[in-house]
C-alpha positions as CSV (number, residue, x, y, z in Angstrom):
1,M,26.1,-40.0,37.1
2,E,29.3,-38.1,37.9
3,E,27.8,-34.8,36.8
4,I,24.8,-35.3,39.1
5,E,27.1,-36.1,42.0
6,K,29.2,-33.0,41.3
7,N,26.0,-30.8,41.1
8,M,24.7,-32.2,44.4
9,Q,28.0,-31.6,46.1
10,E,28.1,-28.0,44.8
11,A,24.5,-27.4,45.9
12,I,25.2,-28.6,49.4
13,A,28.4,-26.6,49.6
14,F,26.5,-23.5,48.5
15,Y,23.8,-24.2,51.1
16,L,26.4,-24.6,53.9
17,E,28.2,-21.4,52.8
18,S,24.8,-19.5,52.8
19,C,24.0,-20.7,56.3
20,E,27.4,-19.6,57.5
21,E,27.0,-16.1,55.9
22,K,23.5,-15.7,57.4
23,N,24.5,-17.2,60.8
24,I,22.0,-19.9,60.4
25,T,22.5,-23.5,61.7
26,P,22.3,-25.9,58.8
27,V,20.1,-29.0,59.0
28,E,21.7,-31.6,61.3
29,V,22.2,-34.3,58.6
30,L,24.5,-31.9,56.6
31,Q,26.7,-30.9,59.6
32,G,30.1,-32.5,59.7
33,E,31.2,-35.3,57.3
34,F,28.6,-37.3,55.4
35,T,28.2,-39.6,52.4
36,L,25.9,-39.0,49.5
37,K,24.3,-42.2,48.1
38,F,22.9,-42.5,44.6
39,K,21.0,-45.4,43.2
40,D,21.8,-46.0,39.6
41,P,18.4,-46.1,37.8
42,Y,19.7,-48.7,35.3
43,T,21.7,-51.1,37.4
44,K,19.8,-50.5,40.7
45,E,23.2,-50.4,42.4
46,W,24.1,-47.9,45.1
47,I,26.9,-45.5,44.3
48,N,28.6,-43.7,47.3
49,G,30.1,-40.2,47.0
50,K,31.9,-38.9,50.0
51,V,31.6,-35.2,50.8
């Protein structure tokens, strides 16, 4: 699960950097501080990862 969270954070960071380089406004939900939420498929519990 930690690897998935890390990959998601890297993908979002890459997206935001690309938007900045191209002078494009990123989607509103990814602007500012936000929290990633993952649902563990085995325990069905929510796991929060702050970005």
